[in-house]
C-alpha positions in Angstrom: 0.0 0.0 0.0 1.2 3.4 -0.8 0.7 4.7 2.7 3.1 2.1 3.9 6.0 3.8 2.1 8.1 6.7 3.3 10.7 8.8 1.4 14.3 9.1 2.4 17.5 10.3 0.8 20.0 7.5 0.4 23.5 8.4 -0.9 22.1 11.6 -2.4 19.1 10.0 -4.2 15.4 9.9 -3.2 14.1 6.5 -2.4 10.8 5.1 -1.3 11.1 2.4 1.4 8.6 0.6 3.6 7.7 2.2 6.9 9.5 0.6 9.9 12.6 -0.4 7.8 15.8 -0.7 9.9 19.2 0.3 8.7 20.1 -3.5 8.8 17.3 -4.2 6.3 18.6 -1.4 4.0 22.2 -2.7 4.2 21.0 -6.1 3.3 18.7 -4.8 0.5 21.5 -2.8 -1.0 23.9 -5.8 -0.7 26.4 -3.7 1.2 28.7 -6.5 2.4 31.8 -4.4 3.0 32.9 -5.1 6.6 34.3 -1.5 6.7 30.9 0.0 5.8 30.2 3.3 7.6 26.6 4.4 7.9 25.5 7.9 8.7 22.0 8.8 9.5 21.2 12.6 9.4 25.0 13.3 9.6 25.5 11.1 12.7 27.6 7.9 12.7 25.6 4.8 13.5 27.4 1.9 15.2 27.0 -1.4 13.4 25.5 -3.0 16.5 22.7 -0.5 16.3 21.7 -1.2 12.6 19.0 -3.7 13.6 17.3 -1.4 16.1 17.6 1.9 14.2 14.4 2.5 12.3 14.5 4.9 9.4 11.9 7.7 9.4 10.3 9.9 6.7 12.8 12.5 5.4 15.9 10.9 6.9 19.2 11.3 5.1 21.4 8.2 5.0 24.9 7.8 3.7 26.5 4.4 3.1 30.2 5.0 2.9 32.7 2.3 1.7 36.1 3.5 2.8 39.0 2.5 0.5 41.6 1.2 2.9 45.0 0.4 1.6 47.6 2.0 -0.5 
């Protein structure tokens, strides 16, 4: 149902997702398997242990950052 969707900004692009989606669900949906993944929610770092309990809300801004370690 349309009312079950919310709109967020993910890596600079608008995206419609289901209400009550957690960061863990978004990470899985986007197939972000990099162990070094950094997630920011509204410009605040989210600890990996909090992904499953952090619910995304209407208008939130998320950044999935894959740092390039090495040289």
